[in-house]
KELUM-481499 format. One line per field, with one value per residue (C-alpha): residue number from 1; residue in one letter; y, x, z. Coordinates in nm, 4 decimals. Each point is the difference from the previous one (the first is absolute). Example, Ala and Ser with C-alpha at 12.3 -4.5 7.8 and 13.67 -1.06 7.14 Angstrom:
nr <- 1/2
rest <- A/S
y <- -0.4500/0.3440
x <- 1.2300/0.1370
z <- 0.7800/-0.0660
// end
This chain:
nr <- 1/2/3/4/5/6/7/8/9/10/11/12/13/14/15/16/17/18/19/20/21/22/23/24/25/26/27/28/29/30/31/32/33/34/35/36/37/38/39/40/41/42/43/44/45/46/47/48/49/50/51/52/53/54/55/56/57/58/59/60/61/62/63/64/65/66/67/68/69/70/71/72/73/74/75/76/77/78/79/80/81/82/83/84/85/86/87/88/89/90/91/92/93/94/95/96/97/98/99/100/101/102/103/104/105/106/107/108/109/110/111/112/113/114/115/116/117/118/119/120/121/122/123/124/125/126/127/128/129/130/131/132/133/134/135/136/137/138/139/140/141/142/143/144/145/146/147/148/149/150/151/152/153/154/155/156/157/158/159/160/161/162/163/164/165/166/167/168/169/170/171/172/173/174/175/176/177/178/179/180/181/182/183/184/185/186/187/188/189/190/191/192/193/194/195/196/197/198/199/200/201/202/203/204/205/206/207/208/209/210/211/212/213/214/215/216/217/218/219/220/221/222/223/224/225/226/227/228/229/230/231/232/233/234/235/236/237/238/239/240/241/242/243/244/245/246/247/248/249/250/251/252/253/254/255/256/257/258/259/260/261/262/263/264/265/266/267/268/269/270/271/272/273/274/275/276/277/278/279/280/281/282/283/284/285/286/287/288/289/290/291/292/293/294/295/296/297/298/299/300/301/302/303/304/305/306/307/308/309/310/311/312/313/314/315/316/317/318/319/320/321/322/323/324/325/326/327/328/329/330/331/332/333/334/335/336/337/338/339/340/341/342/343/344/345/346/347/348/349/350/351/352/353/354/355/356/357/358/359/360/361/362/363/364/365/366/367/368/369/370/371/372/373/374/375/376/377/378/379/380/381/382/383/384/385/386/387/388/389/390/391/392/393/394/395/396/397/398/399/400/401/402/403/404/405/406/407/408/409/410/411/412/413/414/415/416
rest <- X/X/X/X/X/X/X/X/X/X/X/X/X/X/X/X/X/X/X/X/X/X/X/X/X/X/X/X/X/X/X/X/X/X/X/X/X/X/X/X/X/X/X/X/X/X/X/X/X/X/X/X/X/X/X/X/X/X/X/X/X/X/X/X/X/X/X/X/X/X/X/X/X/X/X/X/X/X/X/X/X/X/X/X/X/X/X/X/X/X/X/X/X/X/X/X/X/X/X/X/X/X/X/X/X/X/X/X/X/X/X/X/X/X/X/X/X/X/X/X/X/X/X/X/X/X/X/X/X/X/X/X/X/X/X/X/X/X/X/X/X/X/X/X/X/X/X/X/X/X/X/X/X/X/X/X/X/X/X/X/X/X/X/X/X/X/X/X/X/X/X/X/X/X/X/X/X/X/X/X/X/X/X/X/X/X/X/X/X/X/X/X/X/X/X/X/X/X/X/X/X/X/X/X/X/X/X/X/X/X/X/X/X/X/X/X/X/X/X/X/X/X/X/X/X/X/X/X/X/X/X/X/X/X/X/X/X/X/X/X/X/X/X/X/X/X/X/X/X/X/X/X/X/X/X/X/X/X/X/X/X/X/X/X/X/X/X/X/X/X/X/X/X/X/X/X/X/X/X/X/X/X/X/X/X/X/X/X/X/X/X/X/X/X/X/X/X/X/X/X/X/X/X/X/X/X/X/X/X/X/X/X/X/X/X/X/X/X/X/X/X/X/X/X/X/X/X/X/X/X/X/X/X/X/X/X/X/X/X/X/X/X/X/X/X/X/X/X/X/X/X/X/X/X/X/X/X/X/X/X/X/X/X/X/X/X/X/X/X/X/X/X/X/X/X/X/X/X/X/X/X/X/X/X/X/X/X/X/X/X/X/X/X/X/X/X/X/X/X/X/X/X/X/X/X/X/X/X/X/X/X/X/X/X/X/X
y <- -1.9521/0.1919/-0.1611/0.1532/0.0152/0.2240/0.2382/0.0211/0.0775/0.2787/0.1627/-0.0347/0.1499/0.2481/-0.1699/0.0714/-0.2255/-0.2962/-0.1057/-0.3687/0.0666/0.2158/-0.2493/-0.2825/0.1871/0.0587/-0.3645/-0.1058/0.2310/-0.1415/-0.3587/0.0522/0.2231/-0.2808/-0.1532/0.1292/-0.0280/0.2969/0.1999/0.2179/0.2687/0.1217/0.2780/0.3390/0.3083/0.1440/-0.3138/-0.0292/-0.2815/0.1219/-0.1261/-0.3670/-0.0362/0.1765/-0.2484/-0.2931/0.1227/0.0727/-0.3376/-0.1937/-0.1269/0.2834/0.2740/0.0958/0.0516/0.2686/0.0865/0.2078/0.1366/0.0822/0.1827/-0.1495/0.2624/0.2907/-0.1068/0.0982/-0.2984/0.0818/-0.0225/-0.2663/-0.2893/0.1972/0.0802/-0.3619/-0.1891/0.2611/0.0997/0.0040/0.3148/0.1313/-0.2304/0.3013/0.3782/0.1351/-0.3287/0.1555/-0.2798/-0.3519/-0.0164/-0.2716/-0.0597/-0.0687/-0.3772/0.0092/0.2445/-0.2063/-0.3346/-0.2048/0.2364/0.0943/0.2126/0.1480/0.0706/0.2394/0.0497/-0.3041/-0.0076/0.3178/-0.1867/0.0026/-0.3355/-0.0254/0.0600/-0.2632/-0.2563/0.0966/-0.0189/-0.3447/-0.1236/0.1321/-0.1799/-0.3281/-0.0178/0.2904/0.1249/0.3429/0.1923/0.3659/0.2369/0.0054/-0.3172/-0.3634/-0.1343/-0.1972/0.0906/-0.1753/0.1516/-0.1416/0.2361/-0.0514/0.1870/0.1426/0.1744/0.2171/0.1238/0.1937/-0.1431/-0.3236/-0.2076/-0.2624/0.2727/0.1408/-0.3496/-0.0329/0.3364/-0.1010/0.2669/-0.2488/-0.3387/-0.2946/-0.2058/0.2920/0.0512/-0.3580/0.0218/0.3137/-0.1209/-0.3027/0.1485/0.2916/0.2280/0.2221/0.3220/0.0952/0.3488/0.2298/-0.0257/-0.3704/0.0818/0.1802/-0.0608/0.1440/0.3374/0.1846/-0.1669/0.1280/0.3443/0.0253/-0.1217/0.2599/0.2745/-0.0649/-0.0271/0.3351/0.1745/-0.0957/0.0996/0.3437/0.0578/0.0399/-0.1659/-0.3230/0.0451/-0.1774/-0.0963/0.0622/-0.3038/0.1194/0.0497/-0.3434/-0.1535/0.1813/-0.1189/-0.3622/0.0254/0.1417/-0.2509/0.1342/-0.0452/0.1119/-0.2400/0.0590/0.2574/0.2111/-0.0290/0.0991/0.3039/0.1053/-0.0147/0.1981/0.2705/0.0398/-0.0024/0.2943/0.2002/-0.0281/0.2424/-0.1879/-0.3501/-0.1240/-0.1071/0.0011/-0.1973/0.3181/0.0741/-0.3606/-0.0115/0.2836/-0.2247/-0.3038/0.0240/-0.1618/-0.1993/-0.0308/0.0678/0.3743/0.0119/-0.1910/0.1029/-0.0860/-0.2907/-0.1589/0.0688/-0.2182/-0.2914/0.0481/-0.1073/-0.3566/-0.0104/-0.2481/0.0925/0.2489/-0.1847/0.0458/0.3743/0.0083/-0.1825/0.2568/0.2814/-0.1641/-0.0214/0.3740/0.0677/-0.2297/0.1913/0.3291/-0.1350/-0.1011/0.3451/0.1578/-0.2194/0.0891/0.3714/-0.0366/-0.1914/0.2681/0.2691/-0.1939/-0.0350/0.3709/0.0966/-0.2246/0.1624/0.3475/-0.0943/-0.0828/-0.3643/-0.1082/-0.0232/-0.3195/-0.1677/0.1075/-0.1460/-0.3297/-0.0097/0.0688/-0.1380/-0.1175/0.3221/0.2202/-0.2246/0.0603/0.3741/0.0737/-0.2735/-0.1276/-0.3137/0.0901/-0.2946/-0.0584/-0.0081/0.2934/0.3351/0.3315/0.1913/0.3209/-0.0447/0.2013/0.1501/0.3676/0.2574/-0.2013/-0.0185/-0.2857/0.0843/-0.1886/0.0699/0.2274/-0.2561/-0.2750/0.2501/0.1029/-0.3607/-0.1070/0.2840/-0.0497/-0.3662/0.0903/0.2674/-0.2508/-0.2476/0.2614/0.1032/-0.3628/-0.0123/0.3267/-0.1372/-0.3095/0.2181/0.2153/-0.3073/-0.1338/0.3406/0.0515/-0.3522/0.0531/0.3322/-0.1523/-0.2826/0.2306/-0.1506/-0.3573/-0.2069/-0.3163/0.1830/0.1907/-0.3208/-0.1683/0.2967/0.0027/-0.3783/-0.0575/-0.1661/0.2025/-0.0936/0.1470/0.3128/0.0270/-0.0080/0.2619/0.2322/-0.0169/0.0409/0.3128/0.1322/0.0238
x <- -2.6731/0.3236/0.2886/0.0061/0.3798/-0.0313/-0.2359/0.2471/0.2792/-0.2048/-0.0585/0.3620/0.1457/-0.2768/-0.1089/-0.3378/-0.1882/-0.2333/0.0417/0.0634/0.3227/0.1414/-0.0989/0.1574/0.3314/-0.0020/-0.0871/0.2954/0.2310/-0.1242/0.0608/0.3549/0.1139/0.1106/0.2229/0.3310/-0.0821/0.0550/-0.3046/-0.0595/-0.2673/-0.1384/-0.2406/-0.0299/0.1607/-0.2015/-0.1910/0.1725/0.2497/0.2177/-0.2585/0.0511/0.3692/-0.0734/-0.2800/0.2224/0.2842/-0.2151/-0.1736/0.3271/0.2529/0.2267/-0.2263/0.2411/0.2870/0.0585/-0.2376/0.1623/-0.1818/0.2167/-0.1215/0.2218/-0.1023/0.1091/0.3627/0.2537/0.1445/0.3539/-0.0757/-0.2706/0.2427/0.1557/-0.3437/-0.1154/0.3193/0.2257/0.3554/0.3515/0.2001/0.1676/-0.1942/-0.1028/0.0322/-0.1774/0.0106/0.1689/-0.1039/-0.1392/-0.3799/-0.2564/-0.2577/-0.3699/0.0474/0.2429/-0.2106/-0.3167/0.1542/-0.2779/-0.2665/-0.1778/0.0993/-0.2653/0.1337/-0.2430/0.0246/0.2287/-0.0104/0.2147/0.3012/0.3055/0.1017/0.3167/-0.1986/-0.2527/0.2819/0.1023/-0.3614/-0.0431/0.3002/-0.1525/-0.3260/0.1709/0.2762/-0.0503/0.3470/0.1179/0.3261/0.0460/0.1155/0.3808/0.0273/0.0776/-0.1441/-0.3254/-0.2586/-0.3217/-0.3397/-0.3375/-0.2478/-0.3484/-0.0632/-0.3349/0.0127/-0.2533/-0.0497/-0.2553/0.1333/-0.0769/0.2976/-0.0323/0.0208/0.3059/0.1546/-0.0818/0.1640/0.3143/-0.0550/-0.0384/0.1637/-0.2331/0.1644/-0.0305/-0.3635/-0.0884/0.1982/-0.1878/-0.3353/-0.0365/-0.3355/-0.1563/-0.2525/-0.1874/-0.1572/-0.3030/-0.0282/-0.2614/-0.2222/-0.0449/-0.0972/-0.3259/-0.1463/0.3087/0.0247/-0.2557/0.1235/0.3492/-0.1367/-0.1789/0.3098/0.2230/-0.2609/-0.0050/0.3808/0.0553/-0.2743/0.1876/0.3340/-0.1171/-0.2587/-0.2950/-0.3322/0.0261/-0.0970/-0.3119/-0.1191/-0.3356/-0.1669/0.1094/0.3552/0.0022/-0.1169/0.2816/0.2529/-0.1019/0.0054/0.3517/0.2757/0.2665/0.3196/0.2018/-0.1910/-0.0155/0.2799/-0.1974/-0.3213/0.1818/0.1592/-0.3356/-0.1721/0.2827/-0.0192/-0.3763/0.0229/0.2411/-0.1251/-0.3790/-0.1819/-0.3275/0.0383/-0.2971/0.1678/-0.2103/0.0697/0.1181/0.2520/0.1236/0.0458/0.2535/0.2242/-0.0275/0.2507/-0.1275/0.2757/-0.0648/0.1472/-0.0569/0.2416/0.2796/0.2823/-0.0792/0.2486/-0.1515/-0.3582/0.0278/0.1374/-0.2302/-0.3020/0.1294/0.1237/-0.1852/0.1323/0.2033/0.3275/-0.0362/-0.0392/0.3043/0.2026/-0.1011/0.1001/0.3391/0.0362/-0.0593/0.2727/0.2372/-0.0810/0.0798/0.3357/0.0868/-0.0923/0.2267/0.2917/-0.0527/-0.0041/0.3269/0.1535/-0.1150/0.1598/0.3279/-0.0014/-0.0738/0.2854/0.2415/-0.1004/0.0391/0.3430/0.1196/-0.0899/-0.0419/-0.3682/0.0481/0.1787/-0.2729/-0.2726/0.1853/0.0582/-0.3613/-0.2206/-0.2903/-0.0141/-0.0018/-0.2588/-0.2335/0.0746/-0.0341/-0.2574/0.1699/0.1789/0.3374/0.2386/0.3718/0.0126/-0.2324/-0.0212/-0.1778/0.2066/-0.1422/0.1657/0.3199/0.2430/0.0406/0.1593/-0.0804/-0.3692/-0.2203/-0.1923/-0.3283/-0.2891/-0.2561/-0.2845/0.2148/0.1492/-0.3415/-0.1207/0.3093/-0.0253/-0.3751/0.0637/0.2682/-0.2263/-0.2838/0.2266/0.1116/-0.3587/-0.0904/0.2856/-0.1122/-0.3533/0.1244/0.1957/-0.3066/-0.2222/0.2436/0.0401/-0.3768/-0.0536/0.2669/-0.1588/-0.3482/0.1223/0.2055/0.3270/-0.1005/0.1735/-0.2018/-0.3303/0.1352/0.1314/-0.3385/-0.1753/0.2393/-0.0192/0.3757/0.2186/0.1641/0.3415/-0.0926/-0.1342/0.3219/0.2079/-0.2194/0.0233/0.3796/-0.0035/-0.2153/0.1496/-0.3435
z <- 1.7252/0.0649/0.1826/0.3524/-0.0195/-0.3040/0.1829/0.2875/-0.2444/-0.1584/0.3362/0.1069/-0.3186/-0.0754/-0.3223/-0.1559/-0.2405/-0.0256/-0.3617/-0.0592/-0.1937/0.2784/0.2714/-0.1984/-0.0185/0.3767/0.0701/-0.2137/0.1951/0.3316/-0.1161/-0.1298/0.2896/0.2393/-0.2696/-0.1371/-0.3698/-0.2309/-0.1060/-0.3052/0.0396/-0.3323/-0.0863/-0.1633/0.1468/0.2867/0.1046/0.3390/-0.0599/0.2888/0.2544/-0.0899/0.1006/0.3307/0.0715/-0.0937/0.2229/0.3057/-0.0188/-0.0371/0.2522/-0.1212/0.1365/0.2792/-0.2454/-0.2616/-0.2816/-0.2756/-0.3051/-0.3020/-0.3105/-0.2697/-0.2549/0.2206/0.0529/-0.2709/-0.1852/0.1077/0.3724/0.0255/0.0640/0.2835/0.1455/-0.0087/0.0831/0.1633/-0.0891/0.1394/0.0700/-0.3145/-0.2336/-0.2097/0.0024/0.3066/0.1928/0.3026/0.2340/-0.0148/-0.0075/0.0607/-0.2704/0.0441/-0.0210/0.2904/0.2040/-0.0509/0.0952/0.1598/-0.1301/-0.3231/-0.2994/-0.2261/-0.3501/-0.1682/-0.3785/-0.0117/-0.3822/0.0039/0.1412/-0.2328/-0.1486/0.2113/0.3187/-0.1066/-0.0065/0.3556/0.1179/-0.1538/0.1984/0.3237/-0.0748/-0.0862/0.2624/0.2400/-0.0959/-0.1150/-0.0409/0.0858/-0.2717/0.0079/0.2086/-0.0765/0.3238/-0.0270/0.2628/0.0961/0.0658/0.0966/-0.1613/-0.1361/-0.3252/-0.1046/-0.3368/-0.1811/-0.3533/-0.2031/-0.3273/-0.1813/0.1153/-0.2743/-0.2636/0.1778/-0.0138/-0.3715/-0.0717/0.1898/0.2629/0.2844/0.0579/-0.0404/0.2759/0.2438/-0.0951/0.0936/0.3248/0.1042/-0.1250/0.2270/0.0984/-0.1860/0.1669/-0.2432/0.1301/-0.2131/-0.1508/0.1516/-0.3099/0.0841/0.3604/-0.0774/0.3447/0.1728/-0.1761/0.2112/0.3217/-0.0711/-0.0853/0.3354/0.1875/-0.1653/0.0514/0.3741/0.0195/-0.1709/0.1948/0.3162/-0.1467/-0.1188/0.2757/-0.2319/-0.0817/-0.2058/-0.3622/-0.1207/-0.3490/-0.1612/-0.1605/-0.3459/0.1231/0.1617/-0.3292/-0.1839/0.2602/-0.0555/-0.3807/-0.0183/-0.0852/0.2405/-0.2045/0.3042/0.2269/0.3776/-0.0068/-0.2478/0.2051/0.3186/-0.1656/-0.1449/0.3407/0.1593/-0.2675/0.0354/0.3799/-0.0127/-0.2989/0.0079/0.2300/-0.0272/0.1349/-0.2053/-0.3245/-0.3174/-0.3163/-0.1752/0.2743/0.0117/-0.3775/0.0233/0.2079/-0.2290/-0.2872/-0.3156/-0.1668/-0.3714/-0.3401/0.0266/0.2963/-0.1729/-0.2349/-0.3631/-0.0172/0.3092/-0.1038/-0.3096/0.1983/0.2966/-0.2062/-0.0049/0.3603/0.2134/0.3413/0.2006/-0.0533/-0.3766/0.0491/0.2275/-0.2649/-0.2608/0.2300/0.0561/-0.3800/-0.0215/0.2563/-0.1897/-0.3181/0.1726/0.1190/-0.3568/-0.1270/0.2582/-0.1099/-0.3662/0.0805/0.1916/-0.2941/-0.2412/0.2149/-0.0011/-0.3800/-0.0451/0.2330/-0.1885/-0.3300/0.1476/0.1321/-0.3510/-0.0590/-0.3629/-0.0945/-0.2047/0.2943/0.2403/-0.2234/-0.0311/0.3777/0.0959/-0.2822/0.2146/0.1993/-0.3116/-0.1612/0.2967/0.0069/-0.3726/-0.0697/-0.3166/-0.1184/0.1563/0.0300/0.0042/-0.3797/-0.0689/0.1719/-0.0674/-0.2513/0.1381/0.3401/-0.0287/0.2465/-0.0793/0.2298/0.3128/-0.0951/-0.1194/-0.3165/-0.0254/-0.2421/0.1660/0.0068/0.1519/0.2439/0.1259/0.0220/0.1947/0.2500/0.0394/0.0856/0.2544/0.1469/0.0280/0.1782/0.2477/0.0655/0.0781/0.2473/0.1578/0.0187/0.1822/0.2446/0.0634/0.0576/0.2604/0.1678/0.0278/0.1337/0.2689/0.0990/0.0078/0.2254/0.2269/-0.1197/0.0867/-0.2669/0.0478/-0.0448/-0.3009/-0.1588/0.0462/-0.1582/-0.2980/-0.0411/0.0347/0.2606/0.2765/-0.1380/-0.3405/0.1697/0.2056/-0.3205/-0.1657/0.3035/-0.0193/-0.3795/0.0109/0.3253/0.1654
// end
């Protein structure tokens, strides 16, 4: 039998679901709320992790003080310390006045750190000090300040793997993870899928002043069989789209299937497709995607290096000196055994031109052209995702499978 406190919480915060895993997570939140211990909320993107810290705050003795939610992945690395801990006037370019940080503003209240694994290493050290002593120092100051803040953090990554890779401090992980509350993915809440669908259908019918959409039996069966990789966020977006776009409010299985993207090997780039066969979960796929982006960055660097070498040759540099100065680069470009002791005898500087055998010339330029096309493809993927999500970076980052900080860098890089 369900805990009556949990049912009250669902009504108060508009939560839908009766699965045992979901109820257990809410019960845990209710029990830890009156204490001041740190909580780590874990779960895939789109499962609704942001509800848990709100519940914890409003059921605690801090409920009359500030509640501040911070998306750690959305703040540029260069400004995150200032955002969290504040800064003094003149501490950096643009610091025209002193500013309070979130830890000072939320004194006596609760701070929710979403995507906490995205925090830079230096910021992790500062956060650990706050957790251990309640002390922090503003950027550009030497004065120690005290704060009494409860921290609830959230992540959609495997924190232990992040610790193993050196991305996240082990001591900070154990300080944050005093109590862990795991939110189950929608595919593990079979009995809740249709309840959520009906709730969203009614909500959007009221919002857009139309009749609520309804599913045929075949469509309902399809809805329940789907694995929902985007979880509740994906289901909500799907219901909103159908509520707006479909003239007939009776949704058949054929109509529903058009709104359910099938994620499989045929939808993936070739390099990801080979690795995807052995992936056991969504985090593995995300890691592969990050590897692809890293590969693209390396390609860009090599192209820039190649341009620099070519310009030096055209400006009169000695070919032998250039080969000895850039052996690894030329080895990658010409695909031979170039080293500091051996170099292609056919590379000669003649009348400000580089003479390369025709076959090698074509192969080199084809490789450069392929690298540039990959970069253009990445730019186009990001541009389309931003357009599709109306410029909302968090939604676009979730769709692309990268962090908001990575997306922010790419937007600046490609001037989008």
